[in-house]
MIKOLKOL-558219 format. One line per 8 residues: number of its first residue (from 1); for each residue x, y, z of C-alpha. Coordinates in nm, 3 decimals, decimal comma, padded with zeros to 5 digits. Example, Ala and Ser with C-alpha at 12.3 -4.5 7.8 and 13.67 -1.06 7.14 Angstrom:
# residues 2
1> 01,230/-00,450/00,780; 01,367/-00,106/00,714
***
This chain:
# residues 151
1> 01,296/01,190/00,520; 01,339/00,837/00,642; 01,044/00,696/00,472; 01,107/00,860/00,154; 01,454/00,712/00,134; 01,290/00,369/00,206; 01,029/00,449/-00,061; 01,291/00,530/-00,326
9> 01,509/00,221/-00,217; 01,187/00,027/-00,255; 01,123/00,157/-00,590; 01,480/00,113/-00,710; 01,476/-00,274/-00,588; 01,143/-00,320/-00,787; 01,264/-00,139/-01,090; 01,566/-00,373/-01,104
17> 01,348/-00,658/-01,048; 01,113/-00,616/-01,326; 01,371/-00,478/-01,563; 01,550/-00,804/-01,567; 01,471/-01,005/-01,898; 01,420/-01,388/-01,894; 01,668/-01,605/-02,052; 01,461/-01,858/-02,176
25> 01,081/-01,940/-02,189; 01,149/-02,257/-02,002; 01,094/-02,103/-01,669; 00,776/-02,216/-01,526; 00,507/-01,918/-01,511; 00,407/-01,801/-01,162; 00,025/-01,765/-01,107; 00,084/-01,476/-00,880
33> -00,145/-01,340/-00,595; -00,446/-01,136/-00,563; -00,474/-00,873/-00,290; -00,729/-00,631/-00,132; -00,642/-00,368/00,120; -00,892/-00,174/00,318; -00,776/00,123/00,485; -00,966/00,376/00,711
41> -00,871/00,668/00,892; -01,102/00,888/01,113; -01,045/01,206/01,272; -00,749/01,308/01,060; -00,772/01,697/01,046; -00,489/01,845/01,222; -00,198/02,014/01,054; -00,010/01,804/01,317
49> -00,105/01,472/01,168; 00,112/01,263/00,928; -00,061/00,997/00,736; 00,119/00,776/00,439; 00,017/00,453/00,298; 00,203/00,321/-00,003; 00,107/-00,003/-00,182; 00,334/-00,134/-00,453
57> 00,301/-00,435/-00,672; 00,439/-00,585/-00,961; 00,496/-00,890/-01,193; 00,776/-01,040/-01,384; 00,597/-00,900/-01,705; 00,624/-00,518/-01,612; 00,252/-00,466/-01,585; 00,197/-00,124/-01,501
65> -00,177/-00,122/-01,476; -00,221/-00,320/-01,107; -00,459/-00,160/-00,897; -00,812/-00,031/-00,844; -00,904/00,190/-00,584; -01,274/00,214/-00,470; -01,365/00,023/-00,765; -01,203/00,239/-01,018
73> -00,892/00,110/-01,225; -00,594/00,341/-01,200; -00,425/00,330/-01,534; -00,058/00,307/-01,548; 00,017/00,304/-01,173; 00,209/00,032/-01,007; 00,183/00,207/-00,691; -00,086/00,367/-00,482
81> 00,001/00,632/-00,236; -00,237/00,792/00,015; -00,170/01,073/00,240; -00,340/01,301/00,488; -00,540/01,494/00,229; -00,694/01,175/00,102; -00,864/01,147/00,446; -00,956/01,488/00,547
89> -01,253/01,500/00,304; -01,583/01,306/00,302; -01,386/00,955/00,198; -01,247/00,797/00,502; -01,201/00,443/00,360; -01,035/00,322/00,076; -01,042/-00,053/-00,088; -00,725/-00,103/-00,284
97> -00,750/-00,400/-00,523; -00,526/-00,585/-00,772; -00,681/-00,605/-01,089; -00,464/-00,927/-01,203; -00,267/-01,167/-01,008; 00,087/-00,994/-00,907; 00,406/-01,156/-00,795; 00,540/-00,898/-00,557
105> 00,350/-00,684/-00,306; 00,484/-00,448/-00,058; 00,328/-00,170/00,170; 00,460/00,091/00,382; 00,258/00,263/00,655; 00,330/00,537/00,872; 00,085/00,730/01,069; 00,217/00,985/01,331
113> 00,041/01,226/01,547; 00,154/01,529/01,739; -00,157/01,667/01,889; -00,501/01,526/01,888; -00,545/01,163/01,840; -00,741/00,968/01,524; -00,799/00,634/01,414; -00,684/00,393/01,180
121> -00,757/00,054/01,057; -00,540/-00,141/00,798; -00,661/-00,486/00,659; -00,463/-00,685/00,410; -00,614/-00,983/00,214; -00,404/-01,189/00,009; -00,570/-01,456/-00,218; -00,862/-01,408/-00,021
129> -00,721/-01,475/00,331; -00,686/-01,226/00,595; -00,328/-01,177/00,652; -00,309/-00,850/00,851; -00,614/-00,669/01,020; -00,515/-00,368/01,252; -00,870/-00,256/01,342; -00,937/00,065/01,533
137> -00,575/00,154/01,614; -00,558/00,497/01,797; -00,262/00,732/01,683; -00,169/00,993/01,923; 00,129/01,154/02,071; 00,235/00,832/02,258; 00,173/00,570/01,993; 00,243/00,587/01,618
145> 00,183/00,326/01,346; 00,471/00,278/01,149; 00,493/-00,066/00,948; 00,639/-00,216/00,632; 00,456/-00,520/00,509; 00,559/-00,786/00,230; 00,315/-01,022/00,105
***
């Protein structure tokens, strides 16, 4: 529930941010930033596993097609959400990239386990530079992985 409240708050903030109209054209245009996220989760198969990766981006123009996932453009999606079911099949790694420069990027990650452990890796590259690289993190009953990142 706590994460859903955070996600809804984030969505509301982004909606308000991008619905604001510019007063004039004299404001300098921002070039934005590009992003690439590589996410892997291995060993996710228990009904006790909780996996959630949410990546949201936006620009002042209100662009809705922002991301591609594993090379496929996701039309009309400003946010990408991956959960447990996305990692229980044959695909264990997802590469999420911007299709154009954006002004705002935020991610919310929560991985919890109440039984057998699993491993995740989370890598964030902004403008080609690695900003976050948490590789081979074990998630078990004693250690969760819960973070919110703003880029």
